[in-house]
HTML snippet that shows the backbone in 3Dmol.js (N, CA, C, O; Angstrom):
<script src="https://3Dmol.org/build/3Dmol-min.js"></script>
<div id="view" style="width:600px;height:400px;position:relative"></div>
<script>
const pdb = `
ATOM      1  N   MET A   1     117.832 133.285 156.825  1.00  0.00           N
ATOM      2  CA  MET A   1     119.236 133.181 157.152  1.00  0.00           C
ATOM      3  C   MET A   1     119.399 132.075 158.195  1.00  0.00           C
ATOM      4  O   MET A   1     118.607 131.960 159.130  1.00  0.00           O
ATOM      5  N   ARG A   2     120.445 131.265 158.011  1.00  0.00           N
ATOM      6  CA  ARG A   2     120.785 130.211 158.974  1.00  0.00           C
ATOM      7  C   ARG A   2     122.036 130.636 159.733  1.00  0.00           C
ATOM      8  O   ARG A   2     122.901 131.318 159.185  1.00  0.00           O
ATOM      9  N   VAL A   3     122.126 130.234 160.984  1.00  0.00           N
ATOM     10  CA  VAL A   3     123.258 130.601 161.843  1.00  0.00           C
ATOM     11  C   VAL A   3     123.972 129.338 162.297  1.00  0.00           C
ATOM     12  O   VAL A   3     123.340 128.378 162.738  1.00  0.00           O
ATOM     13  N   LYS A   4     125.325 129.349 162.182  1.00  0.00           N
ATOM     14  CA  LYS A   4     126.152 128.236 162.654  1.00  0.00           C
ATOM     15  C   LYS A   4     127.181 128.788 163.639  1.00  0.00           C
ATOM     16  O   LYS A   4     127.846 129.785 163.360  1.00  0.00           O
ATOM     17  N   ILE A   5     127.304 128.136 164.781  1.00  0.00           N
ATOM     18  CA  ILE A   5     128.311 128.490 165.775  1.00  0.00           C
ATOM     19  C   ILE A   5     129.391 127.411 165.733  1.00  0.00           C
ATOM     20  O   ILE A   5     129.106 126.232 165.943  1.00  0.00           O
ATOM     21  N   CYS A   6     130.620 127.815 165.463  1.00  0.00           N
ATOM     22  CA  CYS A   6     131.733 126.859 165.338  1.00  0.00           C
ATOM     23  C   CYS A   6     132.613 126.881 166.581  1.00  0.00           C
ATOM     24  O   CYS A   6     132.636 127.848 167.341  1.00  0.00           O
ATOM     25  N   GLY A   7     133.334 125.784 166.757  1.00  0.00           N
ATOM     26  CA  GLY A   7     134.313 125.714 167.836  1.00  0.00           C
ATOM     27  C   GLY A   7     133.720 125.373 169.183  1.00  0.00           C
ATOM     28  O   GLY A   7     134.316 125.684 170.215  1.00  0.00           O
ATOM     29  N   ILE A   8     132.562 124.741 169.200  1.00  0.00           N
ATOM     30  CA  ILE A   8     131.955 124.321 170.465  1.00  0.00           C
ATOM     31  C   ILE A   8     132.831 123.222 171.078  1.00  0.00           C
ATOM     32  O   ILE A   8     133.213 122.273 170.394  1.00  0.00           O
ATOM     33  N   THR A   9     133.142 123.357 172.358  1.00  0.00           N
ATOM     34  CA  THR A   9     134.015 122.380 173.016  1.00  0.00           C
ATOM     35  C   THR A   9     133.375 121.717 174.235  1.00  0.00           C
ATOM     36  O   THR A   9     133.948 120.790 174.808  1.00  0.00           O
ATOM     37  N   ARG A  10     132.191 122.188 174.635  1.00  0.00           N
ATOM     38  CA  ARG A  10     131.525 121.605 175.805  1.00  0.00           C
ATOM     39  C   ARG A  10     130.053 121.351 175.491  1.00  0.00           C
ATOM     40  O   ARG A  10     129.422 122.159 174.810  1.00  0.00           O
ATOM     41  N   PRO A  11     129.500 120.248 175.974  1.00  0.00           N
ATOM     42  CA  PRO A  11     128.087 119.962 175.718  1.00  0.00           C
ATOM     43  C   PRO A  11     127.158 121.101 176.147  1.00  0.00           C
ATOM     44  O   PRO A  11     126.209 121.432 175.437  1.00  0.00           O
ATOM     45  N   GLU A  12     127.430 121.688 177.293  1.00  0.00           N
ATOM     46  CA  GLU A  12     126.554 122.762 177.776  1.00  0.00           C
ATOM     47  C   GLU A  12     126.581 123.988 176.867  1.00  0.00           C
ATOM     48  O   GLU A  12     125.586 124.708 176.776  1.00  0.00           O
ATOM     49  N   ASP A  13     127.703 124.236 176.195  1.00  0.00           N
ATOM     50  CA  ASP A  13     127.763 125.351 175.252  1.00  0.00           C
ATOM     51  C   ASP A  13     126.948 125.054 173.992  1.00  0.00           C
ATOM     52  O   ASP A  13     126.312 125.946 173.431  1.00  0.00           O
ATOM     53  N   GLY A  14     126.974 123.799 173.555  1.00  0.00           N
ATOM     54  CA  GLY A  14     126.156 123.400 172.416  1.00  0.00           C
ATOM     55  C   GLY A  14     124.680 123.533 172.720  1.00  0.00           C
ATOM     56  O   GLY A  14     123.908 124.006 171.886  1.00  0.00           O
ATOM     57  N   VAL A  15     124.282 123.116 173.917  1.00  0.00           N
ATOM     58  CA  VAL A  15     122.883 123.231 174.335  1.00  0.00           C
ATOM     59  C   VAL A  15     122.474 124.700 174.421  1.00  0.00           C
ATOM     60  O   VAL A  15     121.381 125.063 173.986  1.00  0.00           O
ATOM     61  N   LEU A  16     123.331 125.537 174.971  1.00  0.00           N
ATOM     62  CA  LEU A  16     123.033 126.970 175.060  1.00  0.00           C
ATOM     63  C   LEU A  16     122.899 127.580 173.669  1.00  0.00           C
ATOM     64  O   LEU A  16     121.978 128.357 173.418  1.00  0.00           O
ATOM     65  N   ALA A  17     123.808 127.235 172.769  1.00  0.00           N
ATOM     66  CA  ALA A  17     123.726 127.761 171.397  1.00  0.00           C
ATOM     67  C   ALA A  17     122.393 127.357 170.756  1.00  0.00           C
ATOM     68  O   ALA A  17     121.753 128.171 170.090  1.00  0.00           O
ATOM     69  N   ALA A  18     121.983 126.119 170.954  1.00  0.00           N
ATOM     70  CA  ALA A  18     120.705 125.652 170.406  1.00  0.00           C
ATOM     71  C   ALA A  18     119.544 126.405 171.040  1.00  0.00           C
ATOM     72  O   ALA A  18     118.615 126.821 170.347  1.00  0.00           O
ATOM     73  N   ARG A  19     119.596 126.575 172.326  1.00  0.00           N
ATOM     74  CA  ARG A  19     118.532 127.284 173.039  1.00  0.00           C
ATOM     75  C   ARG A  19     118.409 128.732 172.561  1.00  0.00           C
ATOM     76  O   ARG A  19     117.317 129.299 172.540  1.00  0.00           O
ATOM     77  N   LEU A  20     119.535 129.316 172.182  1.00  0.00           N
ATOM     78  CA  LEU A  20     119.533 130.705 171.700  1.00  0.00           C
ATOM     79  C   LEU A  20     119.167 130.818 170.219  1.00  0.00           C
ATOM     80  O   LEU A  20     119.078 131.921 169.680  1.00  0.00           O
ATOM     81  N   GLY A  21     118.955 129.668 169.562  1.00  0.00           N
ATOM     82  CA  GLY A  21     118.415 129.702 168.207  1.00  0.00           C
ATOM     83  C   GLY A  21     119.361 129.363 167.071  1.00  0.00           C
ATOM     84  O   GLY A  21     118.990 129.525 165.909  1.00  0.00           O
ATOM     85  N   THR A  22     120.579 128.895 167.365  1.00  0.00           N
ATOM     86  CA  THR A  22     121.472 128.532 166.268  1.00  0.00           C
ATOM     87  C   THR A  22     120.906 127.344 165.491  1.00  0.00           C
ATOM     88  O   THR A  22     120.234 126.479 166.054  1.00  0.00           O
ATOM     89  N   ASP A  23     121.188 127.319 164.199  1.00  0.00           N
ATOM     90  CA  ASP A  23     120.720 126.236 163.341  1.00  0.00           C
ATOM     91  C   ASP A  23     121.719 125.090 163.264  1.00  0.00           C
ATOM     92  O   ASP A  23     121.339 123.945 163.015  1.00  0.00           O
ATOM     93  N   ALA A  24     123.003 125.398 163.480  1.00  0.00           N
ATOM     94  CA  ALA A  24     124.050 124.390 163.325  1.00  0.00           C
ATOM     95  C   ALA A  24     125.171 124.647 164.329  1.00  0.00           C
ATOM     96  O   ALA A  24     125.427 125.782 164.730  1.00  0.00           O
ATOM     97  N   VAL A  25     125.826 123.565 164.718  1.00  0.00           N
ATOM     98  CA  VAL A  25     126.960 123.631 165.641  1.00  0.00           C
ATOM     99  C   VAL A  25     128.162 122.998 164.947  1.00  0.00           C
ATOM    100  O   VAL A  25     128.074 121.887 164.425  1.00  0.00           O
ATOM    101  N   GLY A  26     129.289 123.716 164.947  1.00  0.00           N
ATOM    102  CA  GLY A  26     130.505 123.216 164.321  1.00  0.00           C
ATOM    103  C   GLY A  26     131.471 122.645 165.347  1.00  0.00           C
ATOM    104  O   GLY A  26     131.744 123.259 166.378  1.00  0.00           O
ATOM    105  N   LEU A  27     131.985 121.449 165.041  1.00  0.00           N
ATOM    106  CA  LEU A  27     132.977 120.792 165.890  1.00  0.00           C
ATOM    107  C   LEU A  27     134.291 120.730 165.127  1.00  0.00           C
ATOM    108  O   LEU A  27     134.324 120.303 163.973  1.00  0.00           O
ATOM    109  N   VAL A  28     135.366 121.152 165.764  1.00  0.00           N
ATOM    110  CA  VAL A  28     136.679 121.228 165.119  1.00  0.00           C
ATOM    111  C   VAL A  28     137.475 119.968 165.455  1.00  0.00           C
ATOM    112  O   VAL A  28     137.646 119.623 166.624  1.00  0.00           O
ATOM    113  N   PHE A  29     137.961 119.285 164.410  1.00  0.00           N
ATOM    114  CA  PHE A  29     138.746 118.058 164.576  1.00  0.00           C
ATOM    115  C   PHE A  29     140.184 118.239 164.095  1.00  0.00           C
ATOM    116  O   PHE A  29     140.846 117.264 163.740  1.00  0.00           O
ATOM    117  N   HIS A  30     140.666 119.471 164.082  1.00  0.00           N
ATOM    118  CA  HIS A  30     142.040 119.760 163.664  1.00  0.00           C
ATOM    119  C   HIS A  30     142.880 119.941 164.932  1.00  0.00           C
ATOM    120  O   HIS A  30     142.700 120.911 165.668  1.00  0.00           O
ATOM    121  N   ALA A  31     143.790 119.008 165.177  1.00  0.00           N
ATOM    122  CA  ALA A  31     144.517 118.945 166.445  1.00  0.00           C
ATOM    123  C   ALA A  31     145.248 120.226 166.818  1.00  0.00           C
ATOM    124  O   ALA A  31     145.395 120.518 168.005  1.00  0.00           O
ATOM    125  N   GLN A  32     145.707 120.993 165.847  1.00  0.00           N
ATOM    126  CA  GLN A  32     146.437 122.213 166.150  1.00  0.00           C
ATOM    127  C   GLN A  32     145.530 123.369 166.580  1.00  0.00           C
ATOM    128  O   GLN A  32     146.022 124.401 167.036  1.00  0.00           O
ATOM    129  N   SER A  33     144.242 123.210 166.442  1.00  0.00           N
ATOM    130  CA  SER A  33     143.311 124.276 166.821  1.00  0.00           C
ATOM    131  C   SER A  33     143.062 124.274 168.327  1.00  0.00           C
ATOM    132  O   SER A  33     142.914 123.208 168.924  1.00  0.00           O
ATOM    133  N   PRO A  34     143.016 125.439 168.941  1.00  0.00           N
ATOM    134  CA  PRO A  34     142.674 125.489 170.365  1.00  0.00           C
ATOM    135  C   PRO A  34     141.222 125.084 170.621  1.00  0.00           C
ATOM    136  O   PRO A  34     140.859 124.824 171.768  1.00  0.00           O
ATOM    137  N   ARG A  35     140.391 125.025 169.595  1.00  0.00           N
ATOM    138  CA  ARG A  35     138.984 124.642 169.726  1.00  0.00           C
ATOM    139  C   ARG A  35     138.753 123.179 169.333  1.00  0.00           C
ATOM    140  O   ARG A  35     137.605 122.746 169.222  1.00  0.00           O
ATOM    141  N   SER A  36     139.814 122.425 169.124  1.00  0.00           N
ATOM    142  CA  SER A  36     139.699 121.031 168.708  1.00  0.00           C
ATOM    143  C   SER A  36     139.062 120.183 169.808  1.00  0.00           C
ATOM    144  O   SER A  36     139.277 120.417 170.997  1.00  0.00           O
ATOM    145  N   VAL A  37     138.269 119.189 169.381  1.00  0.00           N
ATOM    146  CA  VAL A  37     137.659 118.254 170.335  1.00  0.00           C
ATOM    147  C   VAL A  37     138.055 116.828 169.976  1.00  0.00           C
ATOM    148  O   VAL A  37     138.321 116.517 168.815  1.00  0.00           O
ATOM    149  N   THR A  38     138.090 115.980 170.976  1.00  0.00           N
ATOM    150  CA  THR A  38     138.328 114.559 170.750  1.00  0.00           C
ATOM    151  C   THR A  38     137.032 113.921 170.255  1.00  0.00           C
ATOM    152  O   THR A  38     135.963 114.525 170.332  1.00  0.00           O
ATOM    153  N   VAL A  39     137.138 112.707 169.751  1.00  0.00           N
ATOM    154  CA  VAL A  39     135.956 111.979 169.297  1.00  0.00           C
ATOM    155  C   VAL A  39     135.003 111.769 170.482  1.00  0.00           C
ATOM    156  O   VAL A  39     133.789 111.909 170.330  1.00  0.00           O
ATOM    157  N   GLU A  40     135.534 111.443 171.633  1.00  0.00           N
ATOM    158  CA  GLU A  40     134.698 111.232 172.816  1.00  0.00           C
ATOM    159  C   GLU A  40     133.955 112.509 173.204  1.00  0.00           C
ATOM    160  O   GLU A  40     132.766 112.470 173.520  1.00  0.00           O
ATOM    161  N   ARG A  41     134.658 113.638 173.179  1.00  0.00           N
ATOM    162  CA  ARG A  41     134.025 114.919 173.520  1.00  0.00           C
ATOM    163  C   ARG A  41     132.979 115.282 172.471  1.00  0.00           C
ATOM    164  O   ARG A  41     131.907 115.782 172.813  1.00  0.00           O
ATOM    165  N   ALA A  42     133.278 115.037 171.209  1.00  0.00           N
ATOM    166  CA  ALA A  42     132.310 115.328 170.147  1.00  0.00           C
ATOM    167  C   ALA A  42     131.037 114.513 170.334  1.00  0.00           C
ATOM    168  O   ALA A  42     129.933 115.029 170.160  1.00  0.00           O
ATOM    169  N   ARG A  43     131.190 113.244 170.687  1.00  0.00           N
ATOM    170  CA  ARG A  43     130.011 112.401 170.944  1.00  0.00           C
ATOM    171  C   ARG A  43     129.153 112.972 172.072  1.00  0.00           C
ATOM    172  O   ARG A  43     127.925 112.977 171.983  1.00  0.00           O
ATOM    173  N   ALA A  44     129.795 113.446 173.115  1.00  0.00           N
ATOM    174  CA  ALA A  44     129.061 114.021 174.244  1.00  0.00           C
ATOM    175  C   ALA A  44     128.321 115.297 173.832  1.00  0.00           C
ATOM    176  O   ALA A  44     127.180 115.518 174.239  1.00  0.00           O
ATOM    177  N   ILE A  45     128.972 116.122 173.032  1.00  0.00           N
ATOM    178  CA  ILE A  45     128.339 117.358 172.562  1.00  0.00           C
ATOM    179  C   ILE A  45     127.135 117.029 171.689  1.00  0.00           C
ATOM    180  O   ILE A  45     126.051 117.577 171.890  1.00  0.00           O
ATOM    181  N   VAL A  46     127.321 116.141 170.724  1.00  0.00           N
ATOM    182  CA  VAL A  46     126.245 115.771 169.805  1.00  0.00           C
ATOM    183  C   VAL A  46     125.081 115.135 170.568  1.00  0.00           C
ATOM    184  O   VAL A  46     123.921 115.413 170.263  1.00  0.00           O
ATOM    185  N   ALA A  47     125.372 114.297 171.540  1.00  0.00           N
ATOM    186  CA  ALA A  47     124.313 113.649 172.317  1.00  0.00           C
ATOM    187  C   ALA A  47     123.471 114.654 173.091  1.00  0.00           C
ATOM    188  O   ALA A  47     122.293 114.407 173.352  1.00  0.00           O
ATOM    189  N   ALA A  48     124.058 115.772 173.456  1.00  0.00           N
ATOM    190  CA  ALA A  48     123.347 116.788 174.230  1.00  0.00           C
ATOM    191  C   ALA A  48     122.497 117.717 173.370  1.00  0.00           C
ATOM    192  O   ALA A  48     121.618 118.405 173.889  1.00  0.00           O
ATOM    193  N   LEU A  49     122.746 117.745 172.063  1.00  0.00           N
ATOM    194  CA  LEU A  49     122.037 118.674 171.183  1.00  0.00           C
ATOM    195  C   LEU A  49     120.621 118.214 170.878  1.00  0.00           C
ATOM    196  O   LEU A  49     120.359 117.013 170.804  1.00  0.00           O
ATOM    197  N   PRO A  50     119.701 119.167 170.699  1.00  0.00           N
ATOM    198  CA  PRO A  50     118.360 118.804 170.236  1.00  0.00           C
ATOM    199  C   PRO A  50     118.437 118.193 168.836  1.00  0.00           C
ATOM    200  O   PRO A  50     119.403 118.436 168.113  1.00  0.00           O
ATOM    201  N   PRO A  51     117.436 117.404 168.445  1.00  0.00           N
ATOM    202  CA  PRO A  51     117.517 116.658 167.182  1.00  0.00           C
ATOM    203  C   PRO A  51     117.578 117.492 165.908  1.00  0.00           C
ATOM    204  O   PRO A  51     118.091 117.003 164.901  1.00  0.00           O
ATOM    205  N   PHE A  52     117.088 118.707 165.902  1.00  0.00           N
ATOM    206  CA  PHE A  52     117.047 119.466 164.657  1.00  0.00           C
ATOM    207  C   PHE A  52     118.185 120.472 164.503  1.00  0.00           C
ATOM    208  O   PHE A  52     118.154 121.304 163.596  1.00  0.00           O
ATOM    209  N   VAL A  53     119.175 120.406 165.366  1.00  0.00           N
ATOM    210  CA  VAL A  53     120.376 121.235 165.206  1.00  0.00           C
ATOM    211  C   VAL A  53     121.358 120.448 164.341  1.00  0.00           C
ATOM    212  O   VAL A  53     121.702 119.310 164.662  1.00  0.00           O
ATOM    213  N   THR A  54     121.804 121.053 163.252  1.00  0.00           N
ATOM    214  CA  THR A  54     122.734 120.404 162.341  1.00  0.00           C
ATOM    215  C   THR A  54     124.120 120.353 162.978  1.00  0.00           C
ATOM    216  O   THR A  54     124.578 121.320 163.585  1.00  0.00           O
ATOM    217  N   ARG A  55     124.775 119.203 162.825  1.00  0.00           N
ATOM    218  CA  ARG A  55     126.141 119.029 163.323  1.00  0.00           C
ATOM    219  C   ARG A  55     127.100 119.128 162.146  1.00  0.00           C
ATOM    220  O   ARG A  55     126.894 118.480 161.120  1.00  0.00           O
ATOM    221  N   VAL A  56     128.153 119.940 162.289  1.00  0.00           N
ATOM    222  CA  VAL A  56     129.121 120.127 161.212  1.00  0.00           C
ATOM    223  C   VAL A  56     130.509 119.865 161.769  1.00  0.00           C
ATOM    224  O   VAL A  56     130.884 120.418 162.803  1.00  0.00           O
ATOM    225  N   GLY A  57     131.278 119.016 161.079  1.00  0.00           N
ATOM    226  CA  GLY A  57     132.651 118.723 161.494  1.00  0.00           C
ATOM    227  C   GLY A  57     133.633 119.479 160.628  1.00  0.00           C
ATOM    228  O   GLY A  57     133.528 119.457 159.401  1.00  0.00           O
ATOM    229  N   HIS A  58     134.578 120.141 161.245  1.00  0.00           N
ATOM    230  CA  HIS A  58     135.611 120.891 160.535  1.00  0.00           C
ATOM    231  C   HIS A  58     136.962 120.235 160.793  1.00  0.00           C
ATOM    232  O   HIS A  58     137.277 119.865 161.924  1.00  0.00           O
ATOM    233  N   GLY A  59     137.749 120.096 159.744  1.00  0.00           N
ATOM    234  CA  GLY A  59     139.085 119.534 159.896  1.00  0.00           C
ATOM    235  C   GLY A  59     139.993 120.006 158.784  1.00  0.00           C
ATOM    236  O   GLY A  59     139.521 120.501 157.760  1.00  0.00           O
ATOM    237  N   ALA A  60     141.282 119.858 158.974  1.00  0.00           N
ATOM    238  CA  ALA A  60     142.262 120.220 157.955  1.00  0.00           C
ATOM    239  C   ALA A  60     142.330 119.119 156.902  1.00  0.00           C
ATOM    240  O   ALA A  60     141.782 118.034 157.097  1.00  0.00           O
ATOM    241  N   SER A  61     142.985 119.392 155.817  1.00  0.00           N
ATOM    242  CA  SER A  61     143.162 118.380 154.779  1.00  0.00           C
ATOM    243  C   SER A  61     143.710 117.108 155.381  1.00  0.00           C
ATOM    244  O   SER A  61     144.683 117.132 156.135  1.00  0.00           O
ATOM    245  N   GLY A  62     143.080 115.993 155.046  1.00  0.00           N
ATOM    246  CA  GLY A  62     143.540 114.708 155.535  1.00  0.00           C
ATOM    247  C   GLY A  62     142.999 114.305 156.892  1.00  0.00           C
ATOM    248  O   GLY A  62     143.399 113.273 157.432  1.00  0.00           O
ATOM    249  N   PHE A  63     142.091 115.104 157.459  1.00  0.00           N
ATOM    250  CA  PHE A  63     141.592 114.690 158.771  1.00  0.00           C
ATOM    251  C   PHE A  63     140.758 113.422 158.635  1.00  0.00           C
ATOM    252  O   PHE A  63     140.155 113.172 157.592  1.00  0.00           O
ATOM    253  N   ASN A  64     140.731 112.636 159.686  1.00  0.00           N
ATOM    254  CA  ASN A  64     140.151 111.303 159.649  1.00  0.00           C
ATOM    255  C   ASN A  64     138.627 111.376 159.637  1.00  0.00           C
ATOM    256  O   ASN A  64     137.995 111.491 160.687  1.00  0.00           O
ATOM    257  N   THR A  65     138.050 111.308 158.456  1.00  0.00           N
ATOM    258  CA  THR A  65     136.602 111.416 158.351  1.00  0.00           C
ATOM    259  C   THR A  65     135.887 110.166 158.805  1.00  0.00           C
ATOM    260  O   THR A  65     134.743 110.244 159.254  1.00  0.00           O
ATOM    261  N   SER A  66     136.527 109.013 158.703  1.00  0.00           N
ATOM    262  CA  SER A  66     135.838 107.774 159.064  1.00  0.00           C
ATOM    263  C   SER A  66     135.447 107.739 160.541  1.00  0.00           C
ATOM    264  O   SER A  66     134.416 107.166 160.890  1.00  0.00           O
ATOM    265  N   CYS A  67     136.246 108.337 161.401  1.00  0.00           N
ATOM    266  CA  CYS A  67     135.917 108.304 162.825  1.00  0.00           C
ATOM    267  C   CYS A  67     134.912 109.383 163.206  1.00  0.00           C
ATOM    268  O   CYS A  67     134.380 109.356 164.316  1.00  0.00           O
ATOM    269  N   THR A  68     134.644 110.322 162.325  1.00  0.00           N
ATOM    270  CA  THR A  68     133.700 111.382 162.658  1.00  0.00           C
ATOM    271  C   THR A  68     132.368 111.267 161.918  1.00  0.00           C
ATOM    272  O   THR A  68     131.388 111.894 162.322  1.00  0.00           O
ATOM    273  N   MET A  69     132.314 110.478 160.842  1.00  0.00           N
ATOM    274  CA  MET A  69     131.087 110.393 160.058  1.00  0.00           C
ATOM    275  C   MET A  69     129.914 109.874 160.872  1.00  0.00           C
ATOM    276  O   MET A  69     128.788 110.337 160.686  1.00  0.00           O
ATOM    277  N   ASP A  70     130.148 108.932 161.763  1.00  0.00           N
ATOM    278  CA  ASP A  70     129.044 108.413 162.562  1.00  0.00           C
ATOM    279  C   ASP A  70     128.574 109.423 163.604  1.00  0.00           C
ATOM    280  O   ASP A  70     127.460 109.313 164.117  1.00  0.00           O
ATOM    281  N   ILE A  71     129.411 110.399 163.917  1.00  0.00           N
ATOM    282  CA  ILE A  71     129.056 111.417 164.905  1.00  0.00           C
ATOM    283  C   ILE A  71     128.249 112.540 164.264  1.00  0.00           C
ATOM    284  O   ILE A  71     127.207 112.935 164.787  1.00  0.00           O
ATOM    285  N   ILE A  72     128.725 113.054 163.136  1.00  0.00           N
ATOM    286  CA  ILE A  72     128.115 114.247 162.548  1.00  0.00           C
ATOM    287  C   ILE A  72     127.304 113.982 161.300  1.00  0.00           C
ATOM    288  O   ILE A  72     126.525 114.839 160.884  1.00  0.00           O
ATOM    289  N   GLY A  73     127.463 112.826 160.695  1.00  0.00           N
ATOM    290  CA  GLY A  73     126.743 112.526 159.464  1.00  0.00           C
ATOM    291  C   GLY A  73     127.593 112.768 158.232  1.00  0.00           C
ATOM    292  O   GLY A  73     128.520 113.579 158.251  1.00  0.00           O
ATOM    293  N   LYS A  74     127.272 112.061 157.164  1.00  0.00           N
ATOM    294  CA  LYS A  74     128.086 112.098 155.952  1.00  0.00           C
ATOM    295  C   LYS A  74     128.087 113.442 155.247  1.00  0.00           C
ATOM    296  O   LYS A  74     129.092 113.807 154.636  1.00  0.00           O
ATOM    297  N   SER A  75     127.005 114.182 155.311  1.00  0.00           N
ATOM    298  CA  SER A  75     126.901 115.396 154.506  1.00  0.00           C
ATOM    299  C   SER A  75     127.402 116.646 155.207  1.00  0.00           C
ATOM    300  O   SER A  75     127.320 117.734 154.637  1.00  0.00           O
ATOM    301  N   ASN A  76     127.908 116.530 156.404  1.00  0.00           N
ATOM    302  CA  ASN A  76     128.242 117.717 157.176  1.00  0.00           C
ATOM    303  C   ASN A  76     129.715 117.825 157.547  1.00  0.00           C
ATOM    304  O   ASN A  76     130.052 118.232 158.659  1.00  0.00           O
ATOM    305  N   ARG A  77     130.597 117.458 156.608  1.00  0.00           N
ATOM    306  CA  ARG A  77     132.040 117.577 156.851  1.00  0.00           C
ATOM    307  C   ARG A  77     132.571 118.772 156.066  1.00  0.00           C
ATOM    308  O   ARG A  77     132.134 119.042 154.948  1.00  0.00           O
ATOM    309  N   ARG A  78     133.516 119.479 156.667  1.00  0.00           N
ATOM    310  CA  ARG A  78     134.169 120.599 155.999  1.00  0.00           C
ATOM    311  C   ARG A  78     135.674 120.427 156.147  1.00  0.00           C
ATOM    312  O   ARG A  78     136.164 120.089 157.224  1.00  0.00           O
ATOM    313  N   ARG A  79     136.398 120.659 155.066  1.00  0.00           N
ATOM    314  CA  ARG A  79     137.867 120.619 155.123  1.00  0.00           C
ATOM    315  C   ARG A  79     138.399 121.996 154.788  1.00  0.00           C
ATOM    316  O   ARG A  79     137.836 122.712 153.959  1.00  0.00           O
ATOM    317  N   HIS A  80     139.485 122.357 155.439  1.00  0.00           N
ATOM    318  CA  HIS A  80     140.111 123.666 155.178  1.00  0.00           C
ATOM    319  C   HIS A  80     141.509 123.456 154.680  1.00  0.00           C
ATOM    320  O   HIS A  80     142.215 124.424 154.399  1.00  0.00           O
TER     321      HIS A  80
END
`;
const viewer = $3Dmol.createViewer("view");
viewer.addModel(pdb, "pdb");
viewer.setStyle({}, {cartoon: {color: "spectrum"}});
viewer.zoomTo();
viewer.render();
</script>
């Protein structure tokens, strides 16, 4: 079983989730969500994560994937 924690908004929370054994961290890019992060904040979170934690970007239909693909990778986008 793999575990993903979504809605991470601070680098230290991403690091803690990784330390506790999560396999993936979800970043929300939907502006109306209280868990939404800016591109700058997402970069900081991703930079703090260990290399083998998967990064997943979540956004609503039409969210700007071009600005997030370099942060999370092409295969890890989710639309709702």
